[in-house]
PQR file of N, CA, C, O and H, with PARSE charges and radii, in Angstrom:
ATOM      1  N   MET A   1       9.820  18.384  -4.079 -0.4000 1.5000
ATOM      2  CA  MET A   1       8.957  17.335  -3.610 -0.0000 2.0000
ATOM      3  C   MET A   1       7.935  17.946  -2.657  0.5500 1.7000
ATOM      4  O   MET A   1       8.248  18.843  -1.874 -0.5500 1.4000
ATOM      5  N   GLU A   2       6.725  17.448  -2.740 -0.4000 1.5000
ATOM      6  CA  GLU A   2       5.625  17.993  -1.941 -0.0000 2.0000
ATOM      7  C   GLU A   2       4.862  16.859  -1.268  0.5500 1.7000
ATOM      8  O   GLU A   2       4.633  15.812  -1.873 -0.5500 1.4000
ATOM      9  H   GLU A   2       6.470  16.719  -3.376  0.4000 1.0000
ATOM     10  N   LEU A   3       4.474  17.068  -0.031 -0.4000 1.5000
ATOM     11  CA  LEU A   3       3.590  16.158   0.697 -0.0000 2.0000
ATOM     12  C   LEU A   3       2.254  16.847   0.858  0.5500 1.7000
ATOM     13  O   LEU A   3       2.191  18.044   1.137 -0.5500 1.4000
ATOM     14  H   LEU A   3       4.660  17.919   0.461  0.4000 1.0000
ATOM     15  N   ARG A   4       1.179  16.085   0.681 -0.4000 1.5000
ATOM     16  CA  ARG A   4      -0.151  16.657   0.884 -0.0000 2.0000
ATOM     17  C   ARG A   4      -1.089  15.552   1.359  0.5500 1.7000
ATOM     18  O   ARG A   4      -0.794  14.370   1.184 -0.5500 1.4000
ATOM     19  H   ARG A   4       1.230  15.113   0.454  0.4000 1.0000
ATOM     20  N   PRO A   5      -2.207  15.927   1.952 -0.5600 1.5000
ATOM     21  CA  PRO A   5      -3.179  14.910   2.382  0.2800 2.0000
ATOM     22  C   PRO A   5      -3.712  14.129   1.183  0.5500 1.7000
ATOM     23  O   PRO A   5      -3.916  14.688   0.106 -0.5500 1.4000
ATOM     24  N   MET A   6      -3.932  12.848   1.382 -0.4000 1.5000
ATOM     25  CA  MET A   6      -4.489  12.003   0.334 -0.0000 2.0000
ATOM     26  C   MET A   6      -5.979  12.285   0.179  0.5500 1.7000
ATOM     27  O   MET A   6      -6.696  12.484   1.159 -0.5500 1.4000
ATOM     28  H   MET A   6      -3.766  12.394   2.258  0.4000 1.0000
ATOM     29  N   LYS A   7      -6.431  12.297  -1.084 -0.4000 1.5000
ATOM     30  CA  LYS A   7      -7.852  12.459  -1.406 -0.0000 2.0000
ATOM     31  C   LYS A   7      -8.343  11.146  -2.023  0.5500 1.7000
ATOM     32  O   LYS A   7      -7.547  10.310  -2.450 -0.5500 1.4000
ATOM     33  H   LYS A   7      -5.848  12.135  -1.880  0.4000 1.0000
ATOM     34  N   LYS A   8      -9.653  10.985  -2.059 -0.4000 1.5000
ATOM     35  CA  LYS A   8     -10.206   9.783  -2.685 -0.0000 2.0000
ATOM     36  C   LYS A   8      -9.807   9.687  -4.157  0.5500 1.7000
ATOM     37  O   LYS A   8      -9.682   8.588  -4.697 -0.5500 1.4000
ATOM     38  H   LYS A   8     -10.300  11.664  -1.712  0.4000 1.0000
ATOM     39  N   THR A   9      -9.609  10.819  -4.796 -0.4000 1.5000
ATOM     40  CA  THR A   9      -9.224  10.807  -6.211 -0.0000 2.0000
ATOM     41  C   THR A   9      -7.808  10.260  -6.422  0.5500 1.7000
ATOM     42  O   THR A   9      -7.423   9.962  -7.552 -0.5500 1.4000
ATOM     43  H   THR A   9      -9.710  11.712  -4.358  0.4000 1.0000
ATOM     44  N   ASP A  10      -7.042  10.129  -5.354 -0.4000 1.5000
ATOM     45  CA  ASP A  10      -5.693   9.565  -5.433 -0.0000 2.0000
ATOM     46  C   ASP A  10      -5.693   8.048  -5.303  0.5500 1.7000
ATOM     47  O   ASP A  10      -4.656   7.411  -5.488 -0.5500 1.4000
ATOM     48  H   ASP A  10      -7.355  10.372  -4.436  0.4000 1.0000
ATOM     49  N   ALA A  11      -6.845   7.464  -4.985 -0.4000 1.5000
ATOM     50  CA  ALA A  11      -6.903   6.041  -4.627 -0.0000 2.0000
ATOM     51  C   ALA A  11      -6.403   5.117  -5.741  0.5500 1.7000
ATOM     52  O   ALA A  11      -5.678   4.165  -5.455 -0.5500 1.4000
ATOM     53  H   ALA A  11      -7.687   7.982  -4.834  0.4000 1.0000
ATOM     54  N   LEU A  12      -6.763   5.367  -6.984 -0.4000 1.5000
ATOM     55  CA  LEU A  12      -6.319   4.471  -8.068 -0.0000 2.0000
ATOM     56  C   LEU A  12      -4.812   4.550  -8.297  0.5500 1.7000
ATOM     57  O   LEU A  12      -4.170   3.531  -8.553 -0.5500 1.4000
ATOM     58  H   LEU A  12      -7.351   6.141  -7.217  0.4000 1.0000
ATOM     59  N   LYS A  13      -4.251   5.738  -8.208 -0.4000 1.5000
ATOM     60  CA  LYS A  13      -2.793   5.868  -8.361 -0.0000 2.0000
ATOM     61  C   LYS A  13      -2.073   5.173  -7.216  0.5500 1.7000
ATOM     62  O   LYS A  13      -1.076   4.483  -7.429 -0.5500 1.4000
ATOM     63  H   LYS A  13      -4.773   6.566  -8.001  0.4000 1.0000
ATOM     64  N   ALA A  14      -2.579   5.357  -6.003 -0.4000 1.5000
ATOM     65  CA  ALA A  14      -1.981   4.702  -4.844 -0.0000 2.0000
ATOM     66  C   ALA A  14      -2.103   3.192  -4.960  0.5500 1.7000
ATOM     67  O   ALA A  14      -1.162   2.460  -4.653 -0.5500 1.4000
ATOM     68  H   ALA A  14      -3.389   5.918  -5.830  0.4000 1.0000
ATOM     69  N   ALA A  15      -3.267   2.728  -5.404 -0.4000 1.5000
ATOM     70  CA  ALA A  15      -3.489   1.292  -5.554 -0.0000 2.0000
ATOM     71  C   ALA A  15      -2.544   0.699  -6.605  0.5500 1.7000
ATOM     72  O   ALA A  15      -1.984  -0.378  -6.399 -0.5500 1.4000
ATOM     73  H   ALA A  15      -4.031   3.323  -5.653  0.4000 1.0000
ATOM     74  N   ALA A  16      -2.373   1.390  -7.710 -0.4000 1.5000
ATOM     75  CA  ALA A  16      -1.481   0.891  -8.763 -0.0000 2.0000
ATOM     76  C   ALA A  16      -0.054   0.754  -8.243  0.5500 1.7000
ATOM     77  O   ALA A  16       0.626  -0.229  -8.538 -0.5500 1.4000
ATOM     78  H   ALA A  16      -2.828   2.265  -7.877  0.4000 1.0000
ATOM     79  N   LEU A  17       0.394   1.728  -7.478 -0.4000 1.5000
ATOM     80  CA  LEU A  17       1.737   1.669  -6.901 -0.0000 2.0000
ATOM     81  C   LEU A  17       1.834   0.542  -5.882  0.5500 1.7000
ATOM     82  O   LEU A  17       2.810  -0.209  -5.880 -0.5500 1.4000
ATOM     83  H   LEU A  17      -0.158   2.527  -7.238  0.4000 1.0000
ATOM     84  N   ALA A  18       0.839   0.418  -5.022 -0.4000 1.5000
ATOM     85  CA  ALA A  18       0.847  -0.639  -4.006 -0.0000 2.0000
ATOM     86  C   ALA A  18       0.876  -2.020  -4.655  0.5500 1.7000
ATOM     87  O   ALA A  18       1.609  -2.903  -4.209 -0.5500 1.4000
ATOM     88  H   ALA A  18       0.047   1.028  -5.023  0.4000 1.0000
ATOM     89  N   ILE A  19       0.089  -2.203  -5.696 -0.4000 1.5000
ATOM     90  CA  ILE A  19       0.052  -3.489  -6.391 -0.0000 2.0000
ATOM     91  C   ILE A  19       1.424  -3.814  -6.973  0.5500 1.7000
ATOM     92  O   ILE A  19       1.915  -4.935  -6.846 -0.5500 1.4000
ATOM     93  H   ILE A  19      -0.506  -1.486  -6.058  0.4000 1.0000
ATOM     94  N   ARG A  20       2.030  -2.823  -7.608 -0.4000 1.5000
ATOM     95  CA  ARG A  20       3.346  -3.031  -8.229 -0.0000 2.0000
ATOM     96  C   ARG A  20       4.408  -3.397  -7.197  0.5500 1.7000
ATOM     97  O   ARG A  20       5.278  -4.225  -7.465 -0.5500 1.4000
ATOM     98  H   ARG A  20       1.631  -1.912  -7.711  0.4000 1.0000
ATOM     99  N   VAL A  21       4.338  -2.784  -6.026 -0.4000 1.5000
ATOM    100  CA  VAL A  21       5.349  -3.007  -4.999 -0.0000 2.0000
ATOM    101  C   VAL A  21       5.055  -4.242  -4.141  0.5500 1.7000
ATOM    102  O   VAL A  21       5.965  -5.015  -3.842 -0.5500 1.4000
ATOM    103  H   VAL A  21       3.630  -2.111  -5.808  0.4000 1.0000
ATOM    104  N   LEU A  22       3.802  -4.431  -3.747 -0.4000 1.5000
ATOM    105  CA  LEU A  22       3.470  -5.476  -2.780 -0.0000 2.0000
ATOM    106  C   LEU A  22       3.182  -6.848  -3.371  0.5500 1.7000
ATOM    107  O   LEU A  22       3.446  -7.859  -2.721 -0.5500 1.4000
ATOM    108  H   LEU A  22       3.063  -3.803  -3.990  0.4000 1.0000
ATOM    109  N   THR A  23       2.655  -6.909  -4.573 -0.4000 1.5000
ATOM    110  CA  THR A  23       2.289  -8.202  -5.147 -0.0000 2.0000
ATOM    111  C   THR A  23       3.464  -9.186  -5.192  0.5500 1.7000
ATOM    112  O   THR A  23       3.285 -10.346  -4.821 -0.5500 1.4000
ATOM    113  H   THR A  23       2.440  -6.088  -5.101  0.4000 1.0000
ATOM    114  N   PRO A  24       4.656  -8.770  -5.630 -0.5600 1.5000
ATOM    115  CA  PRO A  24       5.775  -9.731  -5.638  0.2800 2.0000
ATOM    116  C   PRO A  24       6.091 -10.292  -4.244  0.5500 1.7000
ATOM    117  O   PRO A  24       6.444 -11.463  -4.104 -0.5500 1.4000
ATOM    118  N   GLN A  25       5.961  -9.452  -3.229 -0.4000 1.5000
ATOM    119  CA  GLN A  25       6.220  -9.929  -1.868 -0.0000 2.0000
ATOM    120  C   GLN A  25       5.185 -10.962  -1.429  0.5500 1.7000
ATOM    121  O   GLN A  25       5.531 -11.976  -0.822 -0.5500 1.4000
ATOM    122  H   GLN A  25       5.674  -8.501  -3.343  0.4000 1.0000
ATOM    123  N   PHE A  26       3.930 -10.702  -1.734 -0.4000 1.5000
ATOM    124  CA  PHE A  26       2.875 -11.647  -1.383 -0.0000 2.0000
ATOM    125  C   PHE A  26       3.052 -12.956  -2.160  0.5500 1.7000
ATOM    126  O   PHE A  26       2.886 -14.038  -1.597 -0.5500 1.4000
ATOM    127  H   PHE A  26       3.649  -9.879  -2.227  0.4000 1.0000
ATOM    128  N   LYS A  27       3.386 -12.859  -3.442 -0.4000 1.5000
ATOM    129  CA  LYS A  27       3.599 -14.065  -4.250 -0.0000 2.0000
ATOM    130  C   LYS A  27       4.751 -14.890  -3.704  0.5500 1.7000
ATOM    131  O   LYS A  27       4.689 -16.119  -3.681 -0.5500 1.4000
ATOM    132  H   LYS A  27       3.521 -11.980  -3.899  0.4000 1.0000
ATOM    133  N   LYS A  28       5.808 -14.207  -3.262 -0.4000 1.5000
ATOM    134  CA  LYS A  28       6.965 -14.903  -2.713 -0.0000 2.0000
ATOM    135  C   LYS A  28       6.569 -15.727  -1.484  0.5500 1.7000
ATOM    136  O   LYS A  28       7.141 -16.785  -1.223 -0.5500 1.4000
ATOM    137  H   LYS A  28       5.858 -13.209  -3.281  0.4000 1.0000
ATOM    138  N   ASN A  29       5.586 -15.227  -0.739 -0.4000 1.5000
ATOM    139  CA  ASN A  29       5.106 -15.931   0.454 -0.0000 2.0000
ATOM    140  C   ASN A  29       3.955 -16.878   0.137  0.5500 1.7000
ATOM    141  O   ASN A  29       3.370 -17.470   1.045 -0.5500 1.4000
ATOM    142  H   ASN A  29       5.122 -14.367  -0.951  0.4000 1.0000
ATOM    143  N   GLY A  30       3.626 -17.026  -1.155 -0.4000 1.5000
ATOM    144  CA  GLY A  30       2.559 -17.926  -1.554 -0.0000 2.0000
ATOM    145  C   GLY A  30       1.167 -17.399  -1.275  0.5500 1.7000
ATOM    146  O   GLY A  30       0.220 -18.179  -1.169 -0.5500 1.4000
ATOM    147  H   GLY A  30       4.101 -16.545  -1.892  0.4000 1.0000
ATOM    148  N   GLU A  31       1.026 -16.085  -1.154 -0.4000 1.5000
ATOM    149  CA  GLU A  31      -0.268 -15.475  -0.855 -0.0000 2.0000
ATOM    150  C   GLU A  31      -0.734 -14.627  -2.032  0.5500 1.7000
ATOM    151  O   GLU A  31       0.067 -14.181  -2.854 -0.5500 1.4000
ATOM    152  H   GLU A  31       1.795 -15.452  -1.241  0.4000 1.0000
ATOM    153  N   GLY A  32      -2.027 -14.416  -2.093 -0.4000 1.5000
ATOM    154  CA  GLY A  32      -2.586 -13.519  -3.093 -0.0000 2.0000
ATOM    155  C   GLY A  32      -2.694 -12.110  -2.523  0.5500 1.7000
ATOM    156  O   GLY A  32      -2.579 -11.907  -1.314 -0.5500 1.4000
ATOM    157  H   GLY A  32      -2.678 -14.778  -1.425  0.4000 1.0000
ATOM    158  N   PHE A  33      -2.913 -11.156  -3.392 -0.4000 1.5000
ATOM    159  CA  PHE A  33      -3.087  -9.763  -2.975 -0.0000 2.0000
ATOM    160  C   PHE A  33      -4.265  -9.191  -3.731  0.5500 1.7000
ATOM    161  O   PHE A  33      -4.661  -9.722  -4.768 -0.5500 1.4000
ATOM    162  H   PHE A  33      -3.007 -11.322  -4.374  0.4000 1.0000
ATOM    163  N   LEU A  34      -4.818  -8.126  -3.224 -0.4000 1.5000
ATOM    164  CA  LEU A  34      -5.957  -7.466  -3.854 -0.0000 2.0000
ATOM    165  C   LEU A  34      -5.589  -6.971  -5.253  0.5500 1.7000
ATOM    166  O   LEU A  34      -4.419  -6.718  -5.543 -0.5500 1.4000
ATOM    167  H   LEU A  34      -4.496  -7.695  -2.381  0.4000 1.0000
ATOM    168  N   ASN A  35      -6.595  -6.836  -6.113 -0.4000 1.5000
ATOM    169  CA  ASN A  35      -6.325  -6.194  -7.398 -0.0000 2.0000
ATOM    170  C   ASN A  35      -6.449  -4.678  -7.210  0.5500 1.7000
ATOM    171  O   ASN A  35      -6.830  -4.205  -6.140 -0.5500 1.4000
ATOM    172  H   ASN A  35      -7.545  -7.041  -5.877  0.4000 1.0000
ATOM    173  N   LYS A  36      -6.123  -3.932  -8.257 -0.4000 1.5000
ATOM    174  CA  LYS A  36      -6.072  -2.470  -8.152 -0.0000 2.0000
ATOM    175  C   LYS A  36      -7.405  -1.870  -7.715  0.5500 1.7000
ATOM    176  O   LYS A  36      -7.439  -1.003  -6.841 -0.5500 1.4000
ATOM    177  H   LYS A  36      -5.813  -4.316  -9.127  0.4000 1.0000
ATOM    178  N   ASN A  37      -8.495  -2.323  -8.313 -0.4000 1.5000
ATOM    179  CA  ASN A  37      -9.803  -1.759  -7.962 -0.0000 2.0000
ATOM    180  C   ASN A  37     -10.218  -2.104  -6.535  0.5500 1.7000
ATOM    181  O   ASN A  37     -10.788  -1.266  -5.836 -0.5500 1.4000
ATOM    182  H   ASN A  37      -8.468  -3.027  -9.022  0.4000 1.0000
ATOM    183  N   GLN A  38      -9.938  -3.328  -6.097 -0.4000 1.5000
ATOM    184  CA  GLN A  38     -10.256  -3.718  -4.717 -0.0000 2.0000
ATOM    185  C   GLN A  38      -9.465  -2.858  -3.723  0.5500 1.7000
ATOM    186  O   GLN A  38     -10.011  -2.365  -2.736 -0.5500 1.4000
ATOM    187  H   GLN A  38      -9.475  -4.009  -6.665  0.4000 1.0000
ATOM    188  N   TYR A  39      -8.176  -2.691  -4.006 -0.4000 1.5000
ATOM    189  CA  TYR A  39      -7.339  -1.898  -3.114 -0.0000 2.0000
ATOM    190  C   TYR A  39      -7.816  -0.446  -3.085  0.5500 1.7000
ATOM    191  O   TYR A  39      -7.885   0.164  -2.018 -0.5500 1.4000
ATOM    192  H   TYR A  39      -7.732  -3.092  -4.808  0.4000 1.0000
ATOM    193  N   ALA A  40      -8.142   0.103  -4.245 -0.4000 1.5000
ATOM    194  CA  ALA A  40      -8.602   1.492  -4.321 -0.0000 2.0000
ATOM    195  C   ALA A  40      -9.899   1.677  -3.532  0.5500 1.7000
ATOM    196  O   ALA A  40     -10.051   2.670  -2.820 -0.5500 1.4000
ATOM    197  H   ALA A  40      -8.086  -0.393  -5.111  0.4000 1.0000
ATOM    198  N   GLU A  41     -10.828   0.737  -3.651 -0.4000 1.5000
ATOM    199  CA  GLU A  41     -12.095   0.844  -2.909 -0.0000 2.0000
ATOM    200  C   GLU A  41     -11.864   0.771  -1.407  0.5500 1.7000
ATOM    201  O   GLU A  41     -12.490   1.513  -0.650 -0.5500 1.4000
ATOM    202  H   GLU A  41     -10.705  -0.069  -4.230  0.4000 1.0000
ATOM    203  N   ARG A  42     -10.983  -0.103  -0.972 -0.4000 1.5000
ATOM    204  CA  ARG A  42     -10.673  -0.181   0.465 -0.0000 2.0000
ATOM    205  C   ARG A  42     -10.009   1.100   0.955  0.5500 1.7000
ATOM    206  O   ARG A  42     -10.284   1.572   2.059 -0.5500 1.4000
ATOM    207  H   ARG A  42     -10.475  -0.705  -1.588  0.4000 1.0000
ATOM    208  N   LEU A  43      -9.145   1.648   0.136 -0.4000 1.5000
ATOM    209  CA  LEU A  43      -8.472   2.887   0.511 -0.0000 2.0000
ATOM    210  C   LEU A  43      -9.474   4.038   0.608  0.5500 1.7000
ATOM    211  O   LEU A  43      -9.403   4.835   1.544 -0.5500 1.4000
ATOM    212  H   LEU A  43      -8.921   1.265  -0.760  0.4000 1.0000
ATOM    213  N   LYS A  44     -10.394   4.135  -0.332 -0.4000 1.5000
ATOM    214  CA  LYS A  44     -11.425   5.173  -0.266 -0.0000 2.0000
ATOM    215  C   LYS A  44     -12.272   5.025   0.988  0.5500 1.7000
ATOM    216  O   LYS A  44     -12.574   6.014   1.656 -0.5500 1.4000
ATOM    217  H   LYS A  44     -10.452   3.488  -1.091  0.4000 1.0000
ATOM    218  N   ALA A  45     -12.654   3.805   1.308 -0.4000 1.5000
ATOM    219  CA  ALA A  45     -13.448   3.561   2.517 -0.0000 2.0000
ATOM    220  C   ALA A  45     -12.651   3.926   3.761  0.5500 1.7000
ATOM    221  O   ALA A  45     -13.198   4.477   4.717 -0.5500 1.4000
ATOM    222  H   ALA A  45     -12.409   3.002   0.765  0.4000 1.0000
ATOM    223  N   ALA A  46     -11.367   3.621   3.747 -0.4000 1.5000
ATOM    224  CA  ALA A  46     -10.517   3.944   4.898 -0.0000 2.0000
ATOM    225  C   ALA A  46     -10.429   5.451   5.106  0.5500 1.7000
ATOM    226  O   ALA A  46     -10.409   5.923   6.243 -0.5500 1.4000
ATOM    227  H   ALA A  46     -10.923   3.173   2.971  0.4000 1.0000
ATOM    228  N   LEU A  47     -10.376   6.203   4.012 -0.4000 1.5000
ATOM    229  CA  LEU A  47     -10.280   7.657   4.130 -0.0000 2.0000
ATOM    230  C   LEU A  47     -11.567   8.260   4.688  0.5500 1.7000
ATOM    231  O   LEU A  47     -11.551   9.373   5.214 -0.5500 1.4000
ATOM    232  H   LEU A  47     -10.393   5.818   3.088  0.4000 1.0000
ATOM    233  N   ASP A  48     -12.681   7.534   4.577 -0.4000 1.5000
ATOM    234  CA  ASP A  48     -13.942   7.985   5.167 -0.0000 2.0000
ATOM    235  C   ASP A  48     -13.966   7.789   6.679  0.5500 1.7000
ATOM    236  O   ASP A  48     -14.736   8.437   7.388 -0.5500 1.4000
ATOM    237  H   ASP A  48     -12.693   6.630   4.149  0.4000 1.0000
ATOM    238  N   SER A  49     -13.124   6.900   7.158 -0.4000 1.5000
ATOM    239  CA  SER A  49     -13.095   6.640   8.601 -0.0000 2.0000
ATOM    240  C   SER A  49     -11.977   7.470   9.230  0.5500 1.7000
ATOM    241  O   SER A  49     -11.637   8.540   8.725 -0.5500 1.4000
ATOM    242  H   SER A  49     -12.499   6.373   6.582  0.4000 1.0000
ATOM    243  N   MET A  50     -11.421   6.993  10.299 -0.4000 1.5000
ATOM    244  CA  MET A  50     -10.388   7.747  11.006 -0.0000 2.0000
ATOM    245  C   MET A  50      -9.007   7.558  10.390  0.5500 1.7000
ATOM    246  O   MET A  50      -8.023   8.062  10.931 -0.5500 1.4000
ATOM    247  H   MET A  50     -11.697   6.124  10.710  0.4000 1.0000
ATOM    248  N   GLU A  51      -8.914   6.854   9.292 -0.4000 1.5000
ATOM    249  CA  GLU A  51      -7.617   6.610   8.690 -0.0000 2.0000
ATOM    250  C   GLU A  51      -7.150   7.832   7.902  0.5500 1.7000
ATOM    251  O   GLU A  51      -7.948   8.684   7.515 -0.5500 1.4000
ATOM    252  H   GLU A  51      -9.714   6.445   8.852  0.4000 1.0000
ATOM    253  N   PHE A  52      -5.857   7.895   7.679 -0.4000 1.5000
ATOM    254  CA  PHE A  52      -5.251   9.074   7.092 -0.0000 2.0000
ATOM    255  C   PHE A  52      -4.192   8.649   6.089  0.5500 1.7000
ATOM    256  O   PHE A  52      -3.562   7.604   6.250 -0.5500 1.4000
ATOM    257  H   PHE A  52      -5.208   7.202   7.995  0.4000 1.0000
ATOM    258  N   GLY A  53      -4.001   9.435   5.083 -0.4000 1.5000
ATOM    259  CA  GLY A  53      -2.960   9.154   4.113 -0.0000 2.0000
ATOM    260  C   GLY A  53      -2.332  10.438   3.614  0.5500 1.7000
ATOM    261  O   GLY A  53      -2.945  11.504   3.649 -0.5500 1.4000
ATOM    262  H   GLY A  53      -4.513  10.284   4.952  0.4000 1.0000
ATOM    263  N   ILE A  54      -1.099  10.318   3.151 -0.4000 1.5000
ATOM    264  CA  ILE A  54      -0.426  11.445   2.514 -0.0000 2.0000
ATOM    265  C   ILE A  54       0.066  10.988   1.141  0.5500 1.7000
ATOM    266  O   ILE A  54       0.345   9.809   0.923 -0.5500 1.4000
ATOM    267  H   ILE A  54      -0.601   9.451   3.123  0.4000 1.0000
ATOM    268  N   VAL A  55       0.161  11.927   0.248 -0.4000 1.5000
ATOM    269  CA  VAL A  55       0.662  11.688  -1.104 -0.0000 2.0000
ATOM    270  C   VAL A  55       1.981  12.435  -1.241  0.5500 1.7000
ATOM    271  O   VAL A  55       2.137  13.552  -0.746 -0.5500 1.4000
ATOM    272  H   VAL A  55      -0.066  12.885   0.426  0.4000 1.0000
ATOM    273  N   ILE A  56       2.918  11.799  -1.919 -0.4000 1.5000
ATOM    274  CA  ILE A  56       4.205  12.420  -2.209 -0.0000 2.0000
ATOM    275  C   ILE A  56       4.239  12.675  -3.707  0.5500 1.7000
ATOM    276  O   ILE A  56       4.075  11.756  -4.509 -0.5500 1.4000
ATOM    277  H   ILE A  56       2.791  10.892  -2.321  0.4000 1.0000
ATOM    278  N   GLU A  57       4.451  13.926  -4.075 -0.4000 1.5000
ATOM    279  CA  GLU A  57       4.515  14.301  -5.483 -0.0000 2.0000
ATOM    280  C   GLU A  57       5.834  15.014  -5.763  0.5500 1.7000
ATOM    281  O   GLU A  57       6.388  15.694  -4.899 -0.5500 1.4000
ATOM    282  H   GLU A  57       4.584  14.673  -3.424  0.4000 1.0000
ATOM    283  N   ASP A  58       6.313  14.847  -6.966 -0.4000 1.5000
ATOM    284  CA  ASP A  58       7.499  15.559  -7.418 -0.0000 2.0000
ATOM    285  C   ASP A  58       7.147  16.206  -8.751  0.5500 1.7000
ATOM    286  O   ASP A  58       6.882  15.520  -9.738 -0.5500 1.4000
ATOM    287  H   ASP A  58       5.863  14.295  -7.668  0.4000 1.0000
ATOM    288  N   LYS A  59       7.146  17.522  -8.764 -0.4000 1.5000
ATOM    289  CA  LYS A  59       6.771  18.288  -9.959 -0.0000 2.0000
ATOM    290  C   LYS A  59       5.401  17.859 -10.483  0.5500 1.7000
ATOM    291  O   LYS A  59       5.194  17.728 -11.690 -0.5500 1.4000
ATOM    292  H   LYS A  59       7.361  18.079  -7.962  0.4000 1.0000
ATOM    293  N   GLY A  60       4.471  17.644  -9.553 -0.4000 1.5000
ATOM    294  CA  GLY A  60       3.111  17.283  -9.910 -0.0000 2.0000
ATOM    295  C   GLY A  60       2.898  15.812 -10.229  0.5500 1.7000
ATOM    296  O   GLY A  60       1.771  15.401 -10.507 -0.5500 1.4000
ATOM    297  H   GLY A  60       4.638  17.751  -8.573  0.4000 1.0000
ATOM    298  N   LYS A  61       3.954  15.011 -10.195 -0.4000 1.5000
ATOM    299  CA  LYS A  61       3.846  13.580 -10.502 -0.0000 2.0000
ATOM    300  C   LYS A  61       3.735  12.775  -9.200  0.5500 1.7000
ATOM    301  O   LYS A  61       4.532  12.957  -8.280 -0.5500 1.4000
ATOM    302  H   LYS A  61       4.870  15.344  -9.969  0.4000 1.0000
ATOM    303  N   PHE A  62       2.749  11.894  -9.134 -0.4000 1.5000
ATOM    304  CA  PHE A  62       2.523  11.017  -7.988 -0.0000 2.0000
ATOM    305  C   PHE A  62       3.686  10.028  -7.907  0.5500 1.7000
ATOM    306  O   PHE A  62       3.876   9.221  -8.817 -0.5500 1.4000
ATOM    307  H   PHE A  62       2.102  11.745  -9.881  0.4000 1.0000
ATOM    308  N   ILE A  63       4.462  10.084  -6.827 -0.4000 1.5000
ATOM    309  CA  ILE A  63       5.605   9.175  -6.710 -0.0000 2.0000
ATOM    310  C   ILE A  63       5.522   8.270  -5.484  0.5500 1.7000
ATOM    311  O   ILE A  63       6.319   7.341  -5.354 -0.5500 1.4000
ATOM    312  H   ILE A  63       4.307  10.739  -6.088  0.4000 1.0000
ATOM    313  N   GLY A  64       4.581   8.521  -4.590 -0.4000 1.5000
ATOM    314  CA  GLY A  64       4.471   7.654  -3.423 -0.0000 2.0000
ATOM    315  C   GLY A  64       3.346   8.085  -2.509  0.5500 1.7000
ATOM    316  O   GLY A  64       2.724   9.130  -2.701 -0.5500 1.4000
ATOM    317  H   GLY A  64       3.933   9.276  -4.695  0.4000 1.0000
ATOM    318  N   PHE A  65       3.101   7.257  -1.513 -0.4000 1.5000
ATOM    319  CA  PHE A  65       2.076   7.576  -0.526 -0.0000 2.0000
ATOM    320  C   PHE A  65       2.346   6.809   0.753  0.5500 1.7000
ATOM    321  O   PHE A  65       3.082   5.822   0.769 -0.5500 1.4000
ATOM    322  H   PHE A  65       3.606   6.408  -1.358  0.4000 1.0000
ATOM    323  N   ALA A  66       1.739   7.283   1.813 -0.4000 1.5000
ATOM    324  CA  ALA A  66       1.764   6.584   3.101 -0.0000 2.0000
ATOM    325  C   ALA A  66       0.336   6.574   3.614  0.5500 1.7000
ATOM    326  O   ALA A  66      -0.403   7.546   3.458 -0.5500 1.4000
ATOM    327  H   ALA A  66       1.142   8.085   1.800  0.4000 1.0000
ATOM    328  N   HIS A  67      -0.037   5.472   4.223 -0.4000 1.5000
ATOM    329  CA  HIS A  67      -1.390   5.333   4.736 -0.0000 2.0000
ATOM    330  C   HIS A  67      -1.290   4.671   6.107  0.5500 1.7000
ATOM    331  O   HIS A  67      -0.591   3.671   6.272 -0.5500 1.4000
ATOM    332  H   HIS A  67       0.564   4.683   4.350  0.4000 1.0000
ATOM    333  N   TRP A  68      -1.979   5.224   7.070 -0.4000 1.5000
ATOM    334  CA  TRP A  68      -1.982   4.618   8.392 -0.0000 2.0000
ATOM    335  C   TRP A  68      -3.324   4.833   9.058  0.5500 1.7000
ATOM    336  O   TRP A  68      -4.152   5.614   8.589 -0.5500 1.4000
ATOM    337  H   TRP A  68      -2.546   6.036   6.936  0.4000 1.0000
ATOM    338  N   TYR A  69      -3.524   4.132  10.150 -0.4000 1.5000
ATOM    339  CA  TYR A  69      -4.786   4.221  10.862 -0.0000 2.0000
ATOM    340  C   TYR A  69      -4.545   4.249  12.366  0.5500 1.7000
ATOM    341  O   TYR A  69      -3.487   3.853  12.856 -0.5500 1.4000
ATOM    342  H   TYR A  69      -2.851   3.498  10.531  0.4000 1.0000
ATOM    343  N   TYR A  70      -5.539   4.720  13.068 -0.4000 1.5000
ATOM    344  CA  TYR A  70      -5.498   4.786  14.517 -0.0000 2.0000
ATOM    345  C   TYR A  70      -6.317   3.633  15.066  0.5500 1.7000
ATOM    346  O   TYR A  70      -7.388   3.312  14.549 -0.5500 1.4000
ATOM    347  H   TYR A  70      -6.398   5.042  12.670  0.4000 1.0000
ATOM    348  N   GLU A  71      -5.806   3.018  16.111 -0.4000 1.5000
ATOM    349  CA  GLU A  71      -6.563   1.935  16.710 -0.0000 2.0000
ATOM    350  C   GLU A  71      -6.714   2.159  18.190  0.5500 1.7000
ATOM    351  O   GLU A  71      -7.329   1.345  18.878 -0.5500 1.4000
ATOM    352  H   GLU A  71      -4.936   3.278  16.531  0.4000 1.0000
TER
END
């Protein structure tokens, strides 16, 4: 398993994973969630600012990510 800094090119993979994991939780609370492209665009914009992300890969396969920001 490898951790590396997130790049903008990782945004769609991260967004797809986030949508798959978070959408059911938002639906359970009666809320909507961003679609994959909206989430990816926000993530790319965040990486341009002071926000940071890491990608988790296993044998070259994207298996997870973490994203956080400084306030």
